[in-house]
All heavy atoms as an XYZ file, in Angstrom:
1008
protein
N      78.741     90.628    114.945
C      78.063     89.930    113.884
C      79.038     89.767    112.715
O      79.709     90.710    112.317
C      76.827     90.720    113.459
C      75.928     89.955    112.561
S      74.209     90.535    112.458
C      74.314     92.263    112.226
N      79.112     88.569    112.156
C      80.020     88.283    111.045
C      79.492     88.898    109.754
O      78.285     88.965    109.521
C      80.174     86.774    110.885
N      80.423     89.326    108.925
C      80.057     89.896    107.636
C      79.595     88.784    106.695
O      80.160     87.692    106.666
C      81.267     90.619    107.039
C      80.965     91.319    105.753
C      82.127     92.157    105.261
O      83.267     91.673    105.269
O      81.872     93.302    104.882
N      78.575     89.068    105.894
C      78.070     88.100    104.931
C      79.180     87.795    103.919
O      79.925     88.695    103.513
C      76.836     88.654    104.213
C      76.143     87.633    103.398
N      76.547     87.315    102.122
C      75.099     86.821    103.682
C      75.773     86.369    101.641
N      74.878     86.044    102.575
N      79.311     86.538    103.474
C      80.365     86.174    102.516
C      80.329     86.992    101.220
O      81.390     87.282    100.651
C      80.104     84.691    102.231
C      79.330     84.194    103.399
C      78.545     85.370    103.917
N      79.148     87.368    100.750
C      79.071     88.168     99.530
C      79.646     89.569     99.756
O      80.324     90.124     98.889
C      77.631     88.253     99.015
C      77.113     86.922     98.502
O      77.924     85.998     98.263
O      75.878     86.803     98.345
N      79.395     90.143    100.927
C      79.982     91.445    101.260
C      81.494     91.334    101.375
O      82.234     92.199    100.870
C      79.407     91.979    102.573
O      78.036     92.263    102.442
N      81.959     90.261    102.005
C      83.404     90.051    102.146
C      84.066     89.891    100.777
O      85.169     90.408    100.545
C      83.668     88.828    103.022
N      83.405     89.202     99.862
C      83.920     89.023     98.504
C      84.082     90.383     97.814
O      85.128     90.665     97.200
C      82.975     88.123     97.703
C      83.300     87.919     96.226
C      84.551     87.061     96.067
C      82.123     87.271     95.516
N      83.071     91.223     97.906
C      83.129     92.546     97.294
C      84.252     93.368     97.928
O      85.024     94.031     97.218
C      81.767     93.258     97.397
C      81.873     94.726     97.005
C      80.724     92.538     96.543
N      84.396     93.319     99.233
C      85.464     94.059     99.908
C      86.841     93.575     99.444
O      87.763     94.385     99.248
C      85.342     93.952    101.417
C      84.207     94.765    101.985
C      84.185     94.711    103.519
N      82.960     95.292    104.007
C      82.720     96.595    104.086
N      83.636     97.460    103.708
N      81.567     97.037    104.545
N      86.999     92.256     99.265
C      88.266     91.721     98.753
C      88.544     92.262     97.352
O      89.683     92.573     97.004
C      88.259     90.186     98.740
C      88.485     89.577    100.112
C      88.833     88.103    100.081
N      87.954     87.250     99.281
C      86.802     86.742     99.688
N      86.363     86.993    100.911
N      86.090     85.971     98.892
N      87.485     92.372     96.548
C      87.646     92.921     95.208
C      88.105     94.369     95.225
O      88.996     94.767     94.472
N      87.504     95.167     96.083
C      87.917     96.570     96.199
C      89.365     96.670     96.666
O      90.133     97.493     96.160
C      86.997     97.326     97.159
C      85.791     97.939     96.491
C      84.626     97.196     96.286
C      85.792     99.263     96.066
C      83.516     97.749     95.680
C      84.688     99.836     95.465
C      83.551     99.071     95.272
O      82.445     99.635     94.659
N      89.748     95.850     97.637
C      91.130     95.875     98.134
C      92.104     95.503     97.019
O      93.145     96.154     96.849
C      91.273     94.932     99.326
N      91.773     94.474     96.240
C      92.640     94.059     95.136
C      92.719     95.155     94.079
O      93.802     95.454     93.555
C      92.131     92.751     94.530
N      91.582     95.774     93.745
C      91.565     96.862     92.764
C      92.472     97.997     93.229
O      93.293     98.501     92.475
C      90.136     97.357     92.542
C      90.042     98.499     91.566
C      89.959     98.251     90.208
C      90.041     99.820     92.011
C      89.888     99.310     89.299
C      89.968    100.873     91.116
C      89.890    100.616     89.752
N      92.315     98.390     94.491
C      93.110     99.490     95.041
C      94.595     99.203     95.036
O      95.409    100.114     94.896
N      94.957     97.928     95.171
C      96.365     97.529     95.174
C      96.890     97.239     93.770
O      98.068     96.935     93.599
C      96.543     96.294     96.059
N      96.007     97.311     92.772
C      96.416     96.976     91.413
C      96.679     95.494     91.229
O      97.385     95.090     90.304
N      96.090     94.673     92.088
C      96.304     93.226     92.066
C      95.273     92.556     91.160
O      94.251     92.048     91.621
C      96.219     92.688     93.494
C      96.515     91.206     93.611
O      96.664     90.532     92.572
O      96.572     90.715     94.757
N      95.545     92.571     89.872
C      94.604     92.027     88.896
C      94.473     90.506     89.005
O      93.423     89.949     88.704
C      95.011     92.412     87.475
C      94.940     93.896     87.207
S      93.271     94.561     87.353
C      93.566     95.990     88.352
N      95.524     89.836     89.462
C      95.452     88.381     89.619
C      94.411     88.006     90.665
O      93.541     87.163     90.424
C      96.821     87.813     89.992
C      96.826     86.303     90.083
C      98.204     85.744     90.361
O      99.213     86.401     90.065
O      98.258     84.610     90.895
N      94.468     88.640     91.825
C      93.479     88.369     92.865
C      92.099     88.799     92.400
O      91.119     88.066     92.574
C      93.847     89.088     94.173
O      95.082     88.545     94.649
C      92.773     88.909     95.232
N      92.001     89.968     91.801
C      90.712     90.468     91.332
C      90.087     89.482     90.350
O      88.914     89.138     90.464
C      90.896     91.838     90.692
C      89.668     92.687     90.471
C      88.833     92.841     91.731
C      90.072     94.045     89.942
N      90.867     88.993     89.407
C      90.368     88.025     88.440
C      89.913     86.736     89.082
O      88.954     86.099     88.620
N      90.560     86.338     90.166
C      90.195     85.084     90.833
C      88.841     85.168     91.529
O      88.252     84.140     91.876
C      91.269     84.685     91.848
O      91.196     85.499     93.016
N      88.315     86.373     91.716
C      87.032     86.569     92.376
C      85.862     86.528     91.395
O      84.707     86.585     91.798
C      87.029     87.903     93.127
C      88.157     88.117     94.138
C      88.076     89.512     94.735
C      88.154     87.049     95.206
N      86.177     86.429     90.089
C      85.171     86.490     89.030
C      85.080     85.166     88.273
O      86.062     84.435     88.179
C      85.559     87.566     88.011
C      85.754     88.926     88.556
S      86.407     89.998     87.242
C      86.879     91.412     88.202
N      83.908     84.933     87.695
C      83.764     83.794     86.787
C      84.426     84.158     85.453
O      84.645     85.329     85.155
C      82.283     83.449     86.542
O      81.628     84.592     85.970
C      81.584     83.027     87.834
N      84.722     83.161     84.663
C      85.349     83.389     83.357
C      84.455     84.214     82.435
O      84.945     84.967     81.597
C      85.705     82.062     82.698
N      83.129     84.094     82.610
C      82.188     84.794     81.731
C      81.560     86.030     82.378
O      80.514     86.505     81.953
C      81.097     83.841     81.246
C      80.254     83.268     82.383
O      80.639     83.420     83.565
O      79.205     82.656     82.085
N      82.210     86.586     83.377
C      81.725     87.793     84.052
C      81.476     88.903     83.035
O      82.143     88.973     82.003
C      82.732     88.254     85.134
C      84.051     88.688     84.527
C      82.146     89.352     86.017
N      80.500     89.755     83.331
C      80.214     90.922     82.496
C      80.153     92.150     83.403
O      79.524     92.120     84.453
C      78.877     90.772     81.731
C      78.619     92.010     80.870
C      78.864     89.512     80.887
N      80.831     93.222     82.980
C      80.760     94.500     83.678
C      80.093     95.488     82.728
O      80.609     95.761     81.642
C      82.154     94.997     84.067
C      82.142     96.231     84.909
N      82.879     96.337     86.061
C      81.494     97.414     84.787
C      82.684     97.536     86.605
N      81.843     98.202     85.834
N      78.961     96.037     83.147
C      78.169     96.974     82.342
C      78.506     98.402     82.781
O      78.296     98.750     83.938
C      76.671     96.725     82.540
C      76.281     95.296     82.390
N      75.977     94.733     81.163
C      76.156     94.303     83.306
C      75.664     93.454     81.340
N      75.768     93.172     82.628
N      79.010     99.208     81.853
C      79.374    100.591     82.137
C      78.380    101.501     81.419
O      78.258    101.448     80.198
C      80.811    100.907     81.683
C      81.157    102.363     81.969
C      81.804     99.966     82.360
N      77.674    102.361     82.166
C      76.665    103.221     81.546
C      77.286    104.390     80.805
O      78.489    104.642     80.881
C      75.853    103.711     82.752
C      76.858    103.774     83.855
C      77.782    102.595     83.616
N      76.454    105.132     80.119
C      76.864    106.376     79.505
C      77.220    106.247     78.043
O      76.970    105.226     77.396
N      77.838    107.317     77.564
C      78.246    107.406     76.169
C      79.661    107.978     76.152
O      79.862    109.168     75.897
C      77.267    108.294     75.391
C      77.570    108.321     73.918
O      78.241    107.432     73.394
N      77.097    109.350     73.240
N      80.632    107.121     76.466
C      82.023    107.564     76.535
C      82.939    106.405     76.154
O      82.461    105.332     75.781
C      82.335    108.126     77.934
C      82.157    107.094     79.036
O      82.889    106.115     79.104
N      81.176    107.317     79.908
N      84.238    106.603     76.272
C      85.193    105.600     75.804
C      85.150    104.292     76.589
O      85.645    103.280     76.108
C      86.632    106.151     75.803
C      87.078    106.518     77.220
C      86.753    107.334     74.853
C      88.567    106.821     77.346
N      84.556    104.294     77.769
C      84.489    103.079     78.593
C      83.116    102.421     78.582
O      82.962    101.294     79.048
C      84.875    103.404     80.037
C      86.260    104.009     80.243
C      86.462    104.371     81.705
C      87.351    103.090     79.747
N      82.112    103.109     78.058
C      80.733    102.616     78.084
C      80.593    101.304     77.321
O      81.284    101.068     76.334
C      79.794    103.647     77.459
O      79.806    104.840     78.199
N      79.673    100.491     77.813
C      79.357     99.256     77.109
C      79.364     98.059     78.031
O      79.428     98.178     79.258
N      79.304     96.887     77.415
C      79.255     95.621     78.129
C      80.599     94.918     77.930
O      80.909     94.465     76.836
C      78.113     94.756     77.604
C      76.801     95.475     77.601
N      76.094     95.728     78.753
C      76.103     96.044     76.593
C      74.992     96.398     78.446
N      74.981     96.612     77.145
N      81.377     94.873     78.980
C      82.695     94.251     78.931
C      82.504     92.792     79.339
O      82.253     92.493     80.506
C      83.656     94.994     79.845
C      83.771     96.446     79.479
N      84.715     96.917     78.598
C      83.013     97.517     79.831
C      84.559     98.217     78.443
N      83.526     98.611     79.182
N      82.610     91.890     78.360
C      82.234     90.485     78.551
C      83.455     89.594     78.651
O      84.313     89.586     77.775
C      81.364     90.025     77.383
C      80.075     90.807     77.272
C      79.266     90.400     76.063
C      77.999     91.247     75.975
N      77.194     90.909     74.821
N      83.514     88.840     79.754
C      84.604     87.915     79.997
C      85.630     88.511     80.945
O      85.852     89.724     80.980
N      86.275     87.632     81.728
C      87.239     88.075     82.740
C      88.350     88.933     82.129
O      88.708     89.977     82.672
C      87.842     86.859     83.446
C      88.799     87.220     84.565
C      89.461     86.002     85.194
N      88.496     85.102     85.763
C      88.418     83.797     85.475
N      89.245     83.249     84.604
N      87.515     83.039     86.062
N      88.890     88.519     80.992
C      89.981     89.279     80.383
C      89.531     90.678     79.991
O      90.262     91.653     80.197
C      90.540     88.542     79.165
C      91.302     87.281     79.536
O      91.703     87.137     80.715
O      91.490     86.425     78.648
N      88.331     90.800     79.433
C      87.813     92.112     79.030
C      87.553     92.996     80.245
O      87.817     94.206     80.209
C      86.543     91.946     78.205
N      87.045     92.416     81.317
C      86.784     93.190     82.534
C      88.097     93.664     83.150
O      88.239     94.832     83.532
C      85.936     92.376     83.535
C      85.843     93.087     84.875
C      84.546     92.123     82.965
N      89.084     92.788     83.218
C      90.378     93.195     83.764
C      91.044     94.246     82.873
O      91.704     95.162     83.375
C      91.283     91.979     83.966
C      90.806     90.999     85.037
C      91.716     89.784     85.091
C      90.691     91.663     86.404
N      90.844     94.150     81.573
C      91.369     95.167     80.657
C      90.704     96.515     80.934
O      91.371     97.561     80.915
C      91.139     94.757     79.205
C      91.692     95.753     78.205
S      93.485     95.899     78.243
C      93.924     94.339     77.528
N      89.406     96.508     81.212
C      88.705     97.735     81.583
C      89.356     98.357     82.814
O      89.628     99.558     82.850
C      87.227     97.440     81.862
C      86.425     98.542     82.548
C      86.288     99.770     81.656
C      85.056     98.019     82.980
N      89.631     97.544     83.830
C      90.214     98.056     85.062
C      91.628     98.584     84.825
O      92.010     99.620     85.377
C      90.208     96.990     86.149
C      88.814     96.516     86.512
C      88.628     95.306     87.156
C      87.676     97.250     86.200
C      87.359     94.856     87.489
C      86.409     96.818     86.520
C      86.257     95.609     87.167
O      84.999     95.164     87.494
N      92.407     97.898     83.993
C      93.739     98.394     83.658
C      93.639     99.738     82.934
O      94.435    100.644     83.170
C      94.483     97.381     82.785
C      94.981     96.178     83.536
C      95.808     95.260     82.639
N      96.095     94.019     83.297
C      95.394     92.890     83.152
N      94.360     92.842     82.314
N      95.724     91.806     83.827
N      92.650     99.828     82.050
C      92.481    101.060     81.275
C      92.138    102.240     82.180
O      92.550    103.371     81.919
C      91.409    100.862     80.213
C      91.338    102.028     79.264
C      90.587    101.732     78.015
N      90.608    102.896     77.148
C      89.764    103.097     76.177
N      88.825    102.196     75.909
N      89.831    104.186     75.444
N      91.366    101.996     83.247
C      91.063    103.071     84.198
C      92.356    103.673     84.735
O      92.491    104.892     84.836
C      90.214    102.534     85.353
C      88.791    102.098     85.027
C      88.182    101.382     86.221
C      87.935    103.274     84.596
N      93.298    102.803     85.068
C      94.590    103.273     85.564
C      95.392    103.994     84.500
O      95.998    105.043     84.755
N      95.394    103.436     83.291
C      96.147    104.052     82.197
C      95.586    105.421     81.832
O      96.342    106.380     81.661
C      96.127    103.135     80.970
C      96.896    101.852     81.163
C      96.634    100.825     80.076
O      95.873    101.111     79.124
O      97.195     99.716     80.185
N      94.279    105.510     81.698
C      93.639    106.769     81.290
C      93.811    107.873     82.321
O      93.757    109.055     81.983
C      92.146    106.550     81.012
C      91.856    105.706     79.787
C      92.072    106.438     78.471
O      92.050    107.691     78.460
O      92.268    105.751     77.454
N      93.995    107.499     83.579
C      94.129    108.491     84.649
C      95.569    108.595     85.163
O      95.807    109.200     86.196
C      93.179    108.166     85.827
O      93.565    106.909     86.404
C      91.734    108.130     85.380
N      96.501    107.999     84.436
C      97.910    107.991     84.854
C      98.067    107.559     86.309
O      98.854    108.137     87.060
C      98.557    109.365     84.631
C      98.846    109.615     83.179
O      99.216    108.706     82.434
N      98.664    110.850     82.750
N      97.272    106.578     86.700
C      97.366    106.032     88.050
C      96.790    106.909     89.141
O      96.959    106.612     90.323
N      96.100    107.969     88.768
C      95.573    108.897     89.786
C      94.253    108.436     90.400
O      93.826    108.975     91.422
C      95.384    110.300     89.192
O      94.302    110.325     88.274
N      93.598    107.437     89.807
C      92.286    107.032     90.298
C      92.379    106.444     91.701
O      93.196    105.570     91.971
C      91.638    106.012     89.366
C      90.274    105.549     89.871
S      89.415    104.497     88.699
C      88.653    105.768     87.723
N      91.528    106.949     92.568
C      91.392    106.435     93.927
C      89.920    106.133     94.171
O      89.054    106.953     93.847
C      91.874    107.450     94.959
C      93.329    107.790     94.841
C      93.724    108.873     95.824
O      92.896    109.637     96.318
N      95.008    108.948     96.113
N      89.646    104.971     94.723
C      88.274    104.560     95.007
C      88.167    104.306     96.509
O      88.885    103.474     97.059
C      87.890    103.298     94.206
C      86.503    102.827     94.571
C      87.998    103.569     92.711
N      87.285    105.055     97.155
C      87.080    104.940     98.599
C      85.741    104.243     98.846
O      84.675    104.823     98.611
C      87.076    106.332     99.209
C      86.889    106.367    100.697
C      86.849    107.797    101.210
O      87.560    108.667    100.671
O      86.071    108.037    102.154
N      85.797    103.009     99.287
C      84.594    102.226     99.556
C      83.869    102.799    100.761
O      84.457    102.993    101.823
C      84.969    100.761     99.798
C      83.819     99.789    100.047
C      82.871     99.734     98.851
C      84.376     98.408    100.358
N      82.578    103.063    100.594
C      81.771    103.632    101.673
C      80.851    102.604    102.313
O      80.624    102.647    103.510
C      80.958    104.816    101.147
C      81.840    105.976    100.701
C      81.061    107.146    100.154
O      79.843    107.027     99.907
O      81.688    108.205     99.962
N      80.297    101.693    101.507
C      79.357    100.712    102.060
C      79.226     99.523    101.127
O      79.369     99.658     99.913
C      77.982    101.351    102.266
N      78.946     98.364    101.722
C      78.602     97.158    100.971
C      77.359     96.562    101.625
O      77.303     96.403    102.846
C      79.735     96.111    100.981
C      79.326     94.864    100.208
C      81.022     96.688    100.418
N      76.370     96.248    100.805
C      75.119     95.656    101.268
C      74.915     94.330    100.540
O      75.199     94.237     99.349
C      73.942     96.587    100.967
C      74.087     98.048    101.393
C      72.947     98.872    100.826
C      74.157     98.154    102.891
N      74.422     93.341    101.244
C      74.143     92.039    100.622
C      72.716     91.628    100.950
O      72.187     91.957    102.014
C      75.118     90.985    101.126
N      72.089     90.887    100.035
C      70.724     90.419    100.287
C      70.670     88.952    100.708
O      69.597     88.433    100.985
C      69.820     90.674     99.075
C      70.121     89.789     97.878
O      71.081     88.995     97.920
O      69.383     89.890     96.886
N      71.805     88.270    100.708
C      71.825     86.868    101.106
C      71.306     85.925    100.029
O      71.186     84.727    100.242
N      70.994     86.461     98.855
C      70.470     85.653     97.744
C      71.315     85.821     96.484
O      70.840     85.628     95.379
C      69.020     86.048     97.436
C      68.056     85.808     98.584
C      66.618     86.243     98.249
N      66.560     87.678     97.986
C      66.194     88.207     96.805
N      65.847     87.464     95.797
N      66.161     89.513     96.646
N      72.583     86.202     96.670
C      73.474     86.307     95.531
C      73.592     87.685     94.924
O      74.073     87.824     93.801
N      73.172     88.702     95.667
C      73.307     90.076     95.190
C      74.001     90.907     96.258
O      73.758     90.725     97.452
C      71.952     90.715     94.887
C      71.160     89.957     93.889
N      70.041     89.238     94.228
C      71.341     89.774     92.559
C      69.555     88.657     93.144
N      70.325     88.966     92.124
N      74.837     91.812     95.809
C      75.482     92.764     96.710
C      75.545     94.105     95.993
O      75.602     94.163     94.755
C      76.881     92.301     97.092
N      75.507     95.162     96.789
C      75.623     96.525     96.267
C      76.744     97.222     97.016
O      76.901     97.030     98.219
C      74.326     97.309     96.484
C      73.168     96.806     95.695
S      71.566     97.604     96.071
C      71.985     99.182     96.717
N      77.503     98.004     96.280
C      78.541     98.808     96.921
C      78.326    100.263     96.544
O      77.779    100.579     95.489
C      79.930     98.353     96.472
O      80.098     98.566     95.084
N      78.766    101.128     97.426
C      78.754    102.560     97.186
C      80.164    103.053     97.457
O      80.767    102.694     98.483
C      77.755    103.265     98.109
C      77.647    104.776     97.962
C      77.121    105.152     96.572
C      76.749    105.355     99.045
N      80.708    103.846     96.527
C      82.064    104.344     96.708
C      82.204    105.744     96.134
O      81.379    106.195     95.340
C      83.099    103.395     96.082
C      82.936    103.207     94.604
N      82.288    102.127     94.057
C      83.337    103.962     93.550
C      82.302    102.222     92.735
N      82.936    103.323     92.405
N      83.268    106.402     96.543
C      83.629    107.716     96.040
C      84.872    107.546     95.184
O      85.861    106.956     95.625
C      83.906    108.676     97.197
C      84.290    110.102     96.815
C      83.136    110.804     96.097
C      84.709    110.885     98.049
N      84.809    108.029     93.950
C      85.935    107.946     93.027
C      86.516    109.331     92.816
O      85.780    110.296     92.603
C      85.487    107.373     91.668
O      85.014    106.044     91.865
C      86.622    107.355     90.668
N      87.837    109.399     92.868
C      88.567    110.621     92.546
C      89.606    110.264     91.493
O      90.281    109.249     91.609
C      89.280    111.176     93.773
C      88.368    111.672     94.855
C      89.206    112.229     96.033
N      88.357    112.567     97.143
C      88.066    111.745     98.148
N      88.561    110.528     98.187
N      87.284    112.148     99.123
N      89.724    111.119     90.472
C      90.721    110.866     89.434
C      90.981    112.142     88.646
O      90.158    113.063     88.629
C      90.243    109.769     88.488
N      92.126    112.153     87.993
C      92.486    113.221     87.068
C      92.765    112.577     85.721
O      93.322    111.481     85.639
C      93.737    113.975     87.543
C      93.487    114.712     88.845
O      92.496    115.466     88.911
O      94.277    114.527     89.788
N      92.388    113.298     84.667
C      92.612    112.809     83.302
C      92.868    114.021     82.422
O      91.958    114.815     82.177
C      91.396    112.021     82.831
C      91.557    111.407     81.473
C      90.409    110.416     81.210
N      90.568    109.886     79.883
C      89.851    110.261     78.830
N      88.877    111.144     78.968
N      90.091    109.733     77.656
N      94.096    114.158     81.971
C      94.445    115.353     81.214
C      94.218    116.590     82.070
O      94.707    116.664     83.187
N      93.430    117.526     81.560
C      93.142    118.749     82.313
C      91.827    118.660     83.079
O      91.330    119.655     83.580
C      93.136    119.965     81.380
C      92.054    119.878     80.305
O      91.401    118.823     80.187
O      91.870    120.879     79.582
N      91.268    117.457     83.171
C      89.992    117.255     83.864
C      90.204    116.511     85.176
O      91.064    115.646     85.286
C      89.040    116.411     83.009
C      88.708    117.001     81.690
C      87.798    116.052     80.910
N      87.815    116.434     79.509
C      87.835    115.598     78.505
N      87.818    114.308     78.712
N      87.863    116.037     77.275
N      89.366    116.822     86.127
C      89.345    116.086     87.379
C      87.913    115.675     87.675
O      86.961    116.275     87.158
N      87.779    114.643     88.507
C      86.435    114.194     88.870
C      86.454    113.701     90.314
O      87.445    113.140     90.779
C      85.921    113.090     87.912
C      84.410    112.893     88.065
C      86.690    111.790     88.104
C      83.788    112.052     86.952
N      85.373    113.972     91.011
C      85.100    113.407     92.324
C      83.614    113.084     92.292
O      82.785    113.994     92.224
C      85.432    114.381     93.452
C      85.150    113.774     94.819
C      85.620    114.650     95.956
O      86.811    115.014     95.978
O      84.774    114.959     96.823
N      83.295    111.801     92.316
C      81.914    111.397     92.055
C      81.575    110.118     92.813
O      82.410    109.243     92.976
C      81.710    111.226     90.524
C      80.239    111.173     90.171
C      82.499    110.046     89.981
C      79.982    111.404     88.682
N      80.334    110.035     93.274
C      79.844    108.809     93.915
C      79.355    107.861     92.836
O      78.693    108.260     91.881
C      78.694    109.122     94.857
C      79.179    109.527     96.182
C      78.222    109.247     97.312
N      78.950    109.496     98.533
C      79.373    110.693     98.919
N      79.107    111.744     98.204
N      80.059    110.839    100.024
N      79.701    106.606     93.036
C      79.274    105.557     92.118
C      78.823    104.359     92.935
O      79.148    104.235     94.118
C      80.436    105.126     91.208
C      80.974    106.246     90.355
C      82.274    105.878     89.677
O      83.164    105.315     90.295
N      82.375    106.199     88.402
N      78.097    103.484     92.287
C      77.682    102.252     92.925
C      77.821    101.098     91.951
O      77.789    101.283     90.729
N      78.013     99.927     92.509
C      78.072     98.706     91.716
C      77.058     97.721     92.274
O      76.919     97.587     93.494
C      79.471     98.084     91.764
C      80.618     98.942     91.243
C      81.963     98.248     91.483
C      80.438     99.273     89.781
N      76.346     97.056     91.376
C      75.398     96.007     91.755
C      75.982     94.699     91.242
O      76.200     94.540     90.040
C      74.023     96.264     91.137
C      73.011     95.225     91.504
C      72.345     95.290     92.711
C      72.740     94.173     90.650
C      71.411     94.328     93.063
C      71.812     93.201     90.985
C      71.152     93.281     92.203
N      76.274     93.792     92.166
C      76.932     92.533     91.844
C      75.953     91.375     91.876
O      75.113     91.294     92.780
C      78.018     92.215     92.880
C      79.126     93.217     92.952
C      79.020     94.338     93.765
C      80.284     93.035     92.218
C      80.049     95.255     93.847
C      81.327     93.956     92.293
C      81.206     95.070     93.110
N      76.098     90.455     90.931
C      75.452     89.149     90.999
C      76.553     88.152     91.306
O      77.605     88.149     90.644
C      74.742     88.797     89.678
O      73.776     89.822     89.402
C      74.040     87.455     89.773
N      76.309     87.319     92.300
C      77.315     86.380     92.786
C      76.733     84.977     92.769
O      75.649     84.739     93.314
C      77.770     86.773     94.209
C      78.367     88.187     94.173
C      78.747     85.750     94.769
C      78.549     88.837     95.521
N      77.452     84.065     92.123
C      77.025     82.668     92.040
C      78.206     81.786     92.444
O      79.313     81.939     91.903
C      76.555     82.309     90.614
C      76.200     80.834     90.518
C      75.362     83.177     90.196
N      77.979     80.886     93.380
C      79.042     79.980     93.800
C      80.263     80.679     94.354
O      81.384     80.215     94.177
N      80.052     81.819     95.004
C      81.160     82.541     95.609
C      82.007     83.336     94.624
O      83.091     83.799     94.980
N      81.521     83.511     93.394
C      82.242     84.275     92.374
C      81.323     85.344     91.782
O      80.116     85.148     91.656
C      82.714     83.374     91.229
C      83.642     82.264     91.639
C      85.072     82.686     91.537
C      85.974     81.482     91.803
N      87.360     81.833     91.638
N      81.908     86.447     91.381
C      81.161     87.535     90.750
C      80.888     87.161     89.300
O      81.817     86.847     88.555
C      81.948     88.849     90.841
C      82.162     89.235     92.314
C      81.244     89.963     90.070
C      83.202     90.314     92.535
N      79.605     87.215     88.907
C      79.222     86.867     87.534
C      78.760     88.080     86.727
O      78.771     88.029     85.498
C      78.095     85.825     87.510
O      76.921     86.392     88.099
C      78.483     84.569     88.260
N      78.337     89.143     87.409
C      77.802     90.307     86.706
C      77.985     91.535     87.590
O      77.793     91.464     88.805
C      76.314     90.107     86.396
C      75.802     91.063     85.344
O      76.017     90.789     84.158
O      75.202     92.088     85.723
N      78.353     92.650     86.947
C      78.539     93.916     87.652
C      77.829     94.998     86.854
O      78.170     95.236     85.697
C      80.030     94.285     87.798
C      80.816     93.145     88.443
C      80.184     95.589     88.569
C      82.321     93.288     88.302
N      76.841     95.627     87.471
C      76.146     96.767     86.869
C      76.617     98.020     87.586
O      76.514     98.121     88.808
C      74.627     96.630     87.014
C      74.021     95.775     85.938
O      74.196     96.112     84.758
O      73.378     94.768     86.284
N      77.126     98.968     86.823
C      77.675    100.201     87.379
C      76.645    101.322     87.296
O      75.959    101.462     86.286
C      78.925    100.568     86.579
C      79.692    101.734     87.102
C      80.976    101.938     86.316
O      81.671    100.961     86.000
O      81.269    103.115     86.007
N      76.554    102.113     88.348
C      75.678    103.284     88.384
C      76.505    104.476     88.850
O      77.524    104.325     89.517
C      74.514    103.073     89.350
S      73.413    101.734     88.883
N      76.033    105.673     88.516
C      76.753    106.887     88.882
C      75.760    107.972     89.286
O      74.620    107.965     88.828
C      77.635    107.371     87.723
O      78.353    108.532     88.123
C      76.826    107.676     86.477
N      76.221    108.903     90.112
C      75.328    109.974     90.535
C      75.148    111.031     89.457
O      74.183    111.788     89.499
C      75.808    110.611     91.840
C      77.064    111.427     91.740
C      77.489    112.026     93.077
O      76.686    111.999     94.035
O      78.621    112.512     93.168
N      76.054    111.111     88.471
C      75.934    112.136     87.428
C      76.510    111.595     86.124
O      77.711    111.705     85.870
C      76.646    113.411     87.856
C      76.394    114.579     86.915
O      76.090    114.351     85.724
O      76.519    115.739     87.376
N      75.654    111.020     85.296
C      76.103    110.392     84.053
C      76.719    111.417     83.104
O      77.696    111.113     82.399
C      74.952    109.594     83.378
C      75.513    108.650     82.313
C      73.895    110.493     82.814
C      76.310    107.525     82.849
N      76.203    112.643     83.079
C      76.762    113.664     82.189
C      78.189    114.035     82.597
O      79.059    114.209     81.744
C      75.876    114.912     82.170
C      74.517    114.646     81.528
O      74.436    113.761     80.651
O      73.543    115.317     81.919
N      78.430    114.143     83.896
C      79.781    114.448     84.379
C      80.742    113.316     84.017
O      81.873    113.552     83.593
C      79.772    114.679     85.894
C      81.126    115.084     86.439
C      81.125    115.375     87.928
O      80.063    115.340     88.568
O      82.225    115.634     88.457
N      80.284    112.086     84.168
C      81.122    110.932     83.789
C      81.432    110.963     82.300
O      82.567    110.734     81.884
C      80.410    109.623     84.143
C      80.340    109.381     85.609
C      81.131    108.168     86.063
O      81.802    107.499     85.257
O      81.066    107.900     87.264
N      80.422    111.204     81.474
C      80.635    111.232     80.030
C      81.646    112.319     79.646
O      82.486    112.105     78.775
C      79.312    111.430     79.281
C      78.482    110.171     79.195
O      79.019    109.061     79.435
O      77.286    110.279     78.869
N      81.561    113.469     80.292
C      82.511    114.546     80.010
C      83.924    114.139     80.425
O      84.874    114.330     79.663
C      82.082    115.840     80.738
O      80.795    116.236     80.254
C      83.093    116.955     80.519
N      84.056    113.567     81.600
C      85.381    113.158     82.092
C      86.010    112.101     81.197
O      87.199    112.161     80.899
C      85.276    112.643     83.530
C      86.604    112.245     84.109
C      87.495    113.205     84.551
C      86.962    110.915     84.212
C      88.732    112.854     85.079
C      88.195    110.550     84.752
C      89.081    111.526     85.181
N      85.219    111.119     80.767
C      85.748    110.014     79.961
C      85.596    110.228     78.462
O      85.769    109.299     77.677
C      85.056    108.706     80.353
C      85.364    108.273     81.755
C      84.501    108.239     82.803
C      86.619    107.807     82.259
N      85.133    107.789     83.931
C      86.443    107.520     83.629
C      87.868    107.619     81.686
C      87.473    107.037     84.429
C      88.903    107.134     82.498
C      88.699    106.859     83.837
N      85.312    111.455     78.030
C      85.166    111.734     76.597
C      86.467    111.442     75.850
O      87.568    111.567     76.408
C      84.759    113.194     76.386
N      86.318    111.082     74.584
C      87.502    110.757     73.755
C      88.396    111.966     73.581
O      88.017    113.081     73.694
C      87.041    110.265     72.388
């Protein structure tokens, strides 16, 4: 059975993120994409526009000195422009380390990502890890 195009799009995004390929990653998003980061930490908020979203992704690498690894576990699509991913993130930041499951909920229009809502299994652990 062939993979749904929305699932394939999300998988391409994860591959580009893992390779640090911001050009490819940006090409998968609309110019007005928004990535919503939960919690109360240095990354929390609504990152609006492709440049702001790519800056968020670059900052993840900078803040973790390149130690962040994201292992994609599953991608689900509804066939109506929504996809969900589940992944395991590992990273070190200063004297802190984290290993945590996260999920992303994507809205996809015209074959491009327009909105990303981020969820986490432990918001308090995330806030502690990403504290100023």
